[in-house]
Every structure is written in structure tokens, then in C-alpha cells.
PAKOLLUM-780380 format. One record per atom (N, C-alpha, C): residue in three letters; x, z, y. Coordinates in pm, whole numbers, plus 50000, padded with zeros to 5 digits. Atoms other than C-alpha are relative to their C-alpha. Layout:
N
alaXZY ...
This chain:
312
met500014987750001 met334418762545664 met498545001249985 gln501264995250010 gln331628778145522 gln499595014950056 thr500554987149932 thr329238806845686 thr500705010449939 arg499784984250062 arg330198832145449 arg501185001050043 asp498474997749981 asp334158824445498 asp500015004350159 leu499784997649826 leu333708822445889 leu499495016450006 leu500524986949997 leu331618857445903 leu501125010449942 lys498724993950033 lys334268872245687 lys500945001250064 gln499015000549893 gln336818861545894 gln499905009050129 gly500554991649866 gly334888875546214 gly500375013049975 ile500074984749988 ile334808907446072 ile501455008649962 thr498724999150027 thr338068907545950 thr500995003850163 arg499365001149875 arg339628901246326 arg499315013050058 leu500174993349910 leu337328925446478 leu500205016549956 glu499364984550074 glu338318957346228 glu501284998650050 phe498424996949985 phe342228947546319 phe499875004850144 ala499754997049835 ala341378951546702 ala498935012550014 ser500424981849983 ser339368988646596 ser498834995750064 val501055001549899 val336078974946743 val498835007049921 pro500954990950078 pro333068998846618 pro498884988849950 ser500695003450112 ser330978986846358 ser499984987450030 ala499365013950009 ala332678953546318 ala499114992149943 ala501065007050082 ala330278942546045 ala498934992250088 leu501325006449986 leu327488941746232 leu500174989350170 ala499385013649892 ala329248924446576 ala500294986449948 ala499505014150065 ala330618897446369 ala498734989349941 glu501595010650048 glu326898888246197 glu499224996850130 leu500735002949956 leu325288891146506 leu500644988950105 leu499595009149931 leu327718866846689 leu500044991249963 leu500115011350101 leu327988843446411 leu497774993450041 ile501525006049959 ile323718844246442 ile499814992350126 his499735004549895 his324188836746814 his500584986449989 ser499285015850014 ser326508809246775 ser499284992849905 leu500805012050060 leu324328790046521 leu498844997050025 gly501455005049980 gly321068796346660 gly498885001449927 arg500444995850092 arg320038808946354 arg499465012350023 asp500374983450047 asp318248842746200 asp500445007949916 arg499504993050110 arg319428869146006 arg500044993549846 thr500605008650157 thr317568852345665 thr500894990849971 trp499265016750037 trp319038817545727 trp501265004449982 leu498474994550032 leu322338835045772 leu500865002249843 tyr500084993250113 tyr321928851145430 tyr499604995049881 thr500885009950095 thr320158824645238 thr501004987650033 his499635014050011 his322688795645332 his502045005649995 pro498494993549959 pro326358814645284 pro501064987349998 glu498975010250011 glu327908781045178 glu499564984150076 his499735010949918 his326808761045447 his501054993450084 pro499025004449919 pro329138737345627 pro500335002950112 leu500195002249866 leu330238742245955 leu501294990350062 asp498885011649892 asp332568716246183 asp500755010050086 ser499014993349924 ser335488728746385 ser499245003950128 ala500574997249850 ala333128729646723 ala499555016349983 met500724983350080 met331228758446555 met501005007949983 val498934988250039 val334438776246428 val500505003950123 glu499494995249885 glu335958778146744 glu498885005450092 lys500894990549912 lys332618787646941 lys500095013049925 tyr499994988650083 tyr332308811746676 tyr501245010750055 phe498994992849980 phe335848826346722 phe500655003150125 ala500154998849849 ala335668826447117 ala499225010950012 phe501024988350005 phe332758850847072 phe501125014149955 ile499214985650071 ile335028871546838 ile501255002750084 ala498834999449891 ala338048869747087 ala499215014350146 arg500354987049875 arg335798887047374 arg499665014149957 arg499934982350055 arg334538916247160 arg501175004649970 ala498924991150046 ala337928918847023 ala500415011350125 val499384992949866 val338958931347387 val499295006050084 gly500744991849950 gly335998951347435 gly498584998350033 glu501675007349952 glu332928928747583 glu499515003349900 pro501244995750089 pro329888944347453 pro499424991849941 thr500445010350110 thr328288921947172 thr498735000750076 gln501445003549957 gln324738923447370 gln500494991950152 tyr499895008849890 tyr326588910547708 tyr500494982649978 ile499595011650111 ile327938882547465 ile498994991849979 ile501295008850036 ile324608871547337 ile498965002450129 gly500834994149877 gly322758882047655 gly498605011349972 lys501294992049990 lys319958904247496 lys500355013949915 gln499704990150051 gln319448936547367 gln498295004349963 glu501044994850025 glu316318952547179 glu499785014150021 phe500154988649958 phe314568981447300 phe498395001649965 trp501735000550036 trp310598994247203 trp499614992749950 gly500015008850078 gly310848967846974 gly499744985750082 leu500155009649864 leu310768942847282 leu501834995449988 glu498785004450001 glu313778915647299 glu500205000050177 phe499985002149819 phe315168920447653 phe501674990550094 glu498645006849951 glu317848899447866 glu500755009050042 val499664992949937 val320488918147940 val501484992850073 thr498735004049937 thr323828909648163 thr500945012450062 pro498954990149980 pro326878927748305 pro499555006250135 ala500624996849866 ala324848932448606 ala498795017349968 val500874991150009 val322688959348428 val500675007949903 leu499854992050096 leu323028991048203 leu499574990949868 ile500395002350092 ile322658979847826 ile499065011549919 pro500864994050049 pro319388997147680 pro500335008749860 arg499504994550132 arg320139025647414 arg498695004849911 pro500864995950090 pro317889036747166 pro499625012050034 glu500654985149939 glu317739074547333 glu498994997150115 thr500265000149848 thr316339060347627 thr498395000049956 glu501955002150050 glu312849052647406 glu499555012650007 his500554978250020 his312549095347427 his499104997650093 ile501074996849872 ile311189088947779 ile498794990149968 ile501495004450039 ile308349064347639 ile499245007649937 glu500704989350126 glu307719089947348 glu499505012350113 val500594987749909 val307439117247615 val499025000050061 ala501245005449874 ala305149096047847 ala498985002849927 ile501245001950112 ile302759089047567 ile499645006349999 asp500774990850016 asp302409121947486 asp499445008950084 arg500504992249903 arg302259142247792 arg498934990750085 ile500975011249964 ile299959115847947 ile498835003749905 gly501144999550056 gly297549116247644 gly499454986349958 thr500195014550058 thr295979091947442 thr498994995850072 ala501095002349959 ala292829093847624 ala499884993650158 arg499295007149841 arg294509084147989 arg500554988450009 arg499285014050027 arg296129054447833 arg499414990150065 thr500885011749905 thr293759030147965 thr499515002150124 glu500224997149809 glu293629047448341 glu500624989150045 glu499115004349901 glu294909032848639 glu501085006650049 leu498804992749965 leu297759049648629 leu501084990750133 arg498945003949957 arg300419048348927 arg501215001849912 ile498514995050081 ile304089048048769 ile501354993350119 ala498255007649970 ala307729044548934 ala500935002849875 asp499265001350094 asp310349035748702 asp501685000550144 val498434999749920 val313869046348922 val501614994949931 gly498255002050078 gly317049029648835 gly499644985749879 thr500485008250141 thr315169004348629 thr500794992449928 gly499175009550043 gly317878980748555 gly499634989749918 ser499765013650074 ser317758956048293 ser497734998750009 gly501694994950016 gly313348970848324 gly499695001649876 cys500574995850137 cys313078980147969 cys499125012850040 ile501384991050055 ile311259012248034 ile499164997350072 ala501295001949936 ala308828997948306 ala499684991549881 val500185008650116 val308368968348066 val499385008349860 ala501254999550086 ala307678988547760 ala498895011950076 leu500614995449955 leu305809012947988 leu498504993350036 ala500575008149944 ala303488986248139 ala498844993249860 lys500585006050080 lys302778975147757 lys499125013449904 glu500454990650009 glu301899009047658 glu498695005450079 phe500744991349889 phe299749019347960 phe499334984450069 pro500515014449938 pro297588983048009 pro499634999150136 lys500395002849893 lys296328992248347 lys500715007350109 ala498874998849913 ala299219007648477 ala500324991750129 gln499145006449927 gln300838998048812 gln501305006350024 ile498654993250020 ile304339003548808 ile500884988350126 thr498985000149899 thr306999005149087 thr500994997549946 ala498535001950081 ala310428991648958 ala500885004550089 thr498964999849885 thr313269003949181 thr501354998349955 asp498365003650035 asp317058996149184 asp500664996450152 ile499065001549912 ile319938996449409 ile500494991849997 ser499585011050041 ser321218968149273 ser498784986149990 pro500825013350016 pro319568931749355 pro500144992649886 ala499745010550113 ala321338914349058 ala499325004049897 ala500254991050087 ala319918943048843 ala498354996350025 leu501455001650057 leu316408935248951 leu499504982849993 glu500195009350038 glu316928899548920 glu499314998149850 val500174997850138 val317168905748555 val498835007749945 ala501144991450054 ala314408931848515 ala498734987750059 lys500885008049978 lys312288904848691 lys499404990949893 arg500095011550156 arg312908880248391 arg499595003649909 asn500614994350113 asn312288906748166 asn498345000849987 ala501814999149959 ala308858912348339 ala499074989849940 ile500315016050035 ile308068876048292 ile499964999649881 arg499954997850178 arg309118872947928 arg498725006949973 his501054991950066 his306828900847837 his498705001450052 asn501454999949932 asn303708891048062 asn499935009150040 val500724987849924 val303538922748274 val500434996350164 ala498855004049835 ala305398906048579 ala498615001850107 asp500935001049877 asp301808907548745 asp499545017350041 arg500234986849980 arg301778947148700 arg500915009050055 ile499024994850039 ile304988954148767 ile500774994650172 glu499225004949894 glu306618953049149 glu501025008550009 phe499124995349956 phe309948953949244 phe500665004350120 ala499394998249876 ala311708973349501 ala501435005149991 glu498074999949960 glu315568971049622 glu499675013750082 ala500474988249920 ala315649011249711 ala501275011049926 asp499234990050087 asp317939040049641 asp498855010049962 leu500874988250081 leu315879061649409 leu498624995950031 leu501645004949984 leu312129062149538 leu500515000750185 gln500125002149832 gln313519056649928 gln500184987150006 ser499945011149989 ser312469024849987 ser500204993050168 ala500075006749870 ala313859008550314 ala499854988450052 val499825014349942 val314108973550246 val499214989749937 his500915009150061 his311008964750047 his499394992050089 gln501345002149901 gln308878942950230 gln498764999650021 ser501454998850009 ser305658946950100 ser499805009349971 gln499514989650006 gln306038980150111 gln499045006450116 thr500844993349848 thr303369000050406 thr500675009650019 ser499144984449931 ser304449028650615 ser499695010349862 his501034991550068 his301769047150362 his500544997249800 ser499344997750151 ser304019038450041 ser500875011249969 pro499344984350079 pro304449065349755 pro502084996350021 leu498484999349949 leu308099052249847 leu500524999350115 asp499294993449871 asp308619057550181 asp499735013050026 thr500244984649974 thr309489096750207 thr500285000250164 ser499824993649847 ser309909092850586 ser498425002850046 his501104993049949 his306059097250626 his499125001249897 ser500754995950081 ser303169111650457 ser499444991349919 val500595008050093 val301209099250191 val498715004149972 ser501194997550042 ser297839095650094 ser499865001249825 ser500304995050132 ser296089109749760 ser499874986449920 gln500085014850047 gln295129072649683 gln501244992049961 ser498795007849989 ser299059061149713 ser500845012549898 leu499274994050028 leu300339091049550 leu500724995049815 leu499624999150150 leu302149090349156 leu499245010749948 his500454992650117 his300899100348838 his501095004149904 leu499204995750092 leu303969094448657 leu501454995550084 ile498825006049984 ile307969091348766 ile500965002249879 val499114997150123 val310549083348504 val501094990950052 ser498985005849987 ser313799075448558 ser501405001649875 asn498415000050065 asn317519069948359 asn500734995950066 pro499055001449902 pro319559079948620 pro501584998249990 pro498344998050002 pro323499079648648 pro499905011949968 tyr500354984850046 tyr324359112148502 tyr501085001049967 ile498854996050063 ile328149108248409 ile500905001250147 ala499294997649886 ala330759125748675 ala501344993650000 asp499595011049976 asp333069103648802 asp501855004449901 ser498624993350079 ser336219128048596 ser500214994349898 glu500295004450168 glu334799116348264 glu500204989749963 ala499115018150033 ala336159078548317 ala500434999249903 pro498885000550064 pro338789083548108 pro499545001249832 thr500304997650184 thr336999094847765 thr498854990749972 leu501215007950025 leu334299070147800 leu500364987049908 gln499775008450100 gln334379038847519 gln500474989350120 arg499765009749885 arg335999009047721 arg499314992849992 glu500925003849937 glu333048992047636 glu499254998050139 val501454993149919 val330899014847842 val501244998050110 arg498844996349893 arg334329020248089 arg500224988450123 glu499555013049959 glu335478984048148 glu498724987550032 his500605011149981 his332428964548131 his498505004250056 glu500934994149950 glu329198983648231 glu500025003550128 pro500324998249854 pro327898986748588 pro500535016250065 arg499734986749995 arg329569015448742 arg499085008450121 ile501004995949901 ile326619017949006 ile499185008749868 ala501395001150043 ala324149024448704 ala501035018249916 leu499244990250092 leu326989050848520 leu500405012350057 phe499454985049940 phe328599077748776 phe498905007050106 ala500614990049905 ala326859102148984 ala500415007750098 gly499254993749899 gly329409117649138 gly500775008549958 pro498974991650046 pro331859147449107 pro499445007249870 thr500244992450139 thr329649165748868 thr499054994849943 gly500955007050126 gly327289139448729 gly498535006849990 leu501684995750010 leu324149161148870 leu499464995950087 glu500494998449839 glu324099148949222 glu498564989149994 ile500965003550022 ile321279121549105 ile499055010250011 tyr501354989050016 tyr318859147448980 tyr499895004850066 ala500514989349873 ala318909169049287 ala499264991950080 arg500385007949879 arg318029142549528 arg498704994349926 leu501575000850060 leu315219129149260 leu499535009749996 ile501244991450010 ile313729156949226 ile499795008750064 glu500264998049849 glu313489168049597 glu499014983250028 gln501125007349970 gln311869133149616 gln498964999149933 ala501354995950082 ala309629138449354 ala498935009150077 glu500484989549955 glu308399164749438 glu498504994350150 ser500715007249867 ser306409143749791 ser499244990449948 gln500485012550027 gln305729110749576 gln498995005149914 leu500435001450124 leu303829127349271 leu498515007150055 ala501684995550007 ala299789136449287 ala500285012749929 pro500424988150027 pro298569170549191 pro500434995749811 lys499755003650109 lys299659170748825 lys500684991249936 gly499355008250050 gly301629145348812 gly501575000749935 leu499905000950119 leu303919140048554 leu502364992250080 leu498475005149945 leu308799136848602 leu500535001049860 ile498924998150168 ile310509126748290 ile501204992750022 leu498475006949943 leu314269119048362 leu501045004749842 glu499115001150013 glu316859110148134 glu500955010049986 leu498564989849975 leu319869136748060 leu500984994449921 gly498884999150073 gly323259135048011 gly500655009849917 phe498964990850097 phe325699154447779 phe500215010450053 gly499604990749966 gly325459187447835 gly499365006250130 ala500875000449823 ala322969184948183 ala499275005949981 ala501214993250008 ala320179203248014 ala499615009050042 glu500084988149946 glu320409234848118 glu500044997750120 arg499475003949874 arg321899225948471 arg498424995250083 val500985000849931 val318849206148552 val498585002949943 arg501194988450049 arg316259228448383 arg499895007550125 gln500174993549944 gln317469250448632 gln499684994950138 met500155011949891 met317329226348897 met498115000650044 ile501504999850052 ile313649224448782 ile499275013050057 glu500694987349980 glu312769259948768 glu500505007750154 ala499354993849883 ala314609266849098 ala498994995950111 cys500915004449916 cys311789247849274 cys498585004249945 arg500774989050064 arg308459266049291 arg498694987249931 pro501325010050028 pro305849232049228 pro500084998349892 trp500065006450110 trp307019224248881 trp499455010049912 arg500934994150104 arg305209238548571 arg500524992549870 asp500165009350157 asp305319228648181 asp501244992549988 ile498695006350008 ile309039218548179 ile500165004449869 ala500004996150138 ala309769213747836 ala501654988149970 ile499225004750077 ile312939192647662 ile500304996049857 thr499825005150154 thr313239169847372 thr501474994749994 asn498745001750074 asn316049165847155 asn499944983149948 asp499385010350022 asp317049130947078 asp500414998449784 leu499864999050117 leu317559120246682 leu501455008449956 ala498674994749981 ala321109134846713 ala499885012649997 gly500354985149939 gly319549171146803 gly500635000550136 ile499334998049877 ile320999165247156 ile499154997950125 pro501084999649907 pro318799171947444 pro500054993750096 arg499505019749972 arg318079138447568 arg498934997250129 val500645001249870 val314939140747805 val499035014850014 leu500544986349959 leu313349169448040 leu498664995650108 ala501754998249936 ala309189169048162 ala500025009450034 ala500774988049933 ala307599186548401 ala499014993350081 ser501155002149916 ser304729186448587 ser499995005250151 leu500204993549883 leu304069192948925 leu498635007450020 asp501334992749977 asp301739223049037 asp498964994350069 gln501065009849968 gln297959209449068 gln499955004450134 glu500834999449866 glu297639225449415 glu501784993150078 lys499145009049927 lys301079208449533 lys499954982250004 asn500475015049917 asn300749177649751 asn498614996550007 lys501325003850028 lys296989182749765 lys499374993550149 ile500295005449868 ile295589162450071 ile498855004650024 pro501364992949899 pro293739180050343 pro498714990750007 ser501515009049969 ser289999168350379 ser500294999450138 ser499935002749848 ser289579154550719 ser498485002150016 
């Protein structure tokens, strides 16, 4: 069988299974099967394929037809122009999440991009946000937390892949509260049970937290509902539970004028804004829409006077 014919059959099978973006999925799976790139695929439409290759490709098509995401089958996804390993232990990076990076760059400003910033990425998953920030802020020291040890292993491999592992410290933690990270001292910015010094407070906290209400599970695409990690998706009965905890923790962890940047769930923008506005320490609150016009990212600065360390 030739590559052109095999691709057509793959598309037909996925369309019959009502798979979204069937043509793209079939193409990506064939590229992955062949170990070639897209250019080769379309410049060799008559290349003959043996039965083993055909069988391998149709096995991938069968997995996609029953709902397994393409990204998990091929083991990768692009984010911020970088390729990331993804497994079922981590959420698949979405283009909308790139707005977190854009807002961070905009709010911090060009003049400060080469400063020695202290950053925390809360709920790092694949590490895509932490790695992208490490690329954009070349002197930043980043702590990436996640409650899932399996997710942290994926994130570590991605940091190594992109040569930023020396500037990202990975901590198994519930949001900003680290109870098991052995290398942190009692004065770490992740240890909310102790006071912290001005030298350990953070300049930036970013997070794409779980924000789906438990009751919304039936409304999700099967690819998400049945295959992506529930711990990275669902926040609780309202979907706002993680925001409330994270905002409270961030107040004690950020330096004066420090930034908190959060990805927003659909319909959550005003409710999260109200949470922030109800807390006196926050100012310069802004919401950024994604390309579809949906409120996607909230950013706020900690008041200059908040968390000032008294002189001894």
C-alpha cells in the first residue's frame, strides 16, 4: 500500500468514528508511524509500505477512534514553539495557556526580563509553562510544583530536553504548600507554615489550575473526560475551590509588587475577579481574552506595602 492510500483510509476510519479534526489526526499518526516529517509525507505519496507498517498505523488509528487523544498516542505536543513530551499523567498543553506566558512578559516588562527573578509554576503538569518561562527569562529561578509524582517526572524530562533543568526545581506539593520536598528549608517560599524573608519571596506566581466543576464531567469531550488526569481537571463542586486556596497562599508568598497570573475556566472570570477584589492586598487586576474572545487569564499585582519585611 502507498502512503497516499494509507492516509486516505486512516481519515475515512476516523471520520466514521466522528473523531474531531480527523484529517489532522490521521496525518499526525501516519507521520509518527513512519518516523518521517510532514514534508516527506506529501513529497512521497506513492512510497510503498509493508504490511507491518500498515498494521502499526491502523493500530494507532484504532486507539484514536475510541477516544484516546492523538497527543498521548504520539507522546508529544507543541507549546510556545517548543515540543513537549506528554503522557496520560499530564494535561495536554493547550494553545490558550500560552496567554499566561504572554501576560507574564507584558506585565514584567522588557527591562526586567534578564533579572534574577524568582518564579513559581503551580500545578506544572508537563512543565510547559515553567520551561517556556525559563526560556523567556534566562536568569530566572523557577520552582515547579505538582501534587502528582508521575507528572513531575514528565516535567523533569521536558526541562532536561530544553536545557533549563538547572534553573527549575521540582517540588511535590499541594499548590504552594510543600510538605515533602526535601531540599526546601523552613524558610522556603513554598513553606507557608513559617515566615519568609524578603530574599525568598517570589516575584511571579503562575498557574493553570484545575477549574472544572465536578458536575460538568458529562459535558466534556470523551478525549478529556476519559483520558486526561482527573486531578488536573476537576476542582470540586463549583470549580472555584483551587482559585480560593491559591489566592490566599499567594498573598504570603509574593514580594511587594509581585504578580499572580491565573488561567481562567469558562465563565469563571468575574467570580475569580471578585475573589481578588475582596482581598485588600491586590491591585492592577486585569483579564486577558483568548483568540476566541473568551476571558482566559487574570493577572494581579500584590500591593507594594504587603509583605514588607520589617528591618531588624
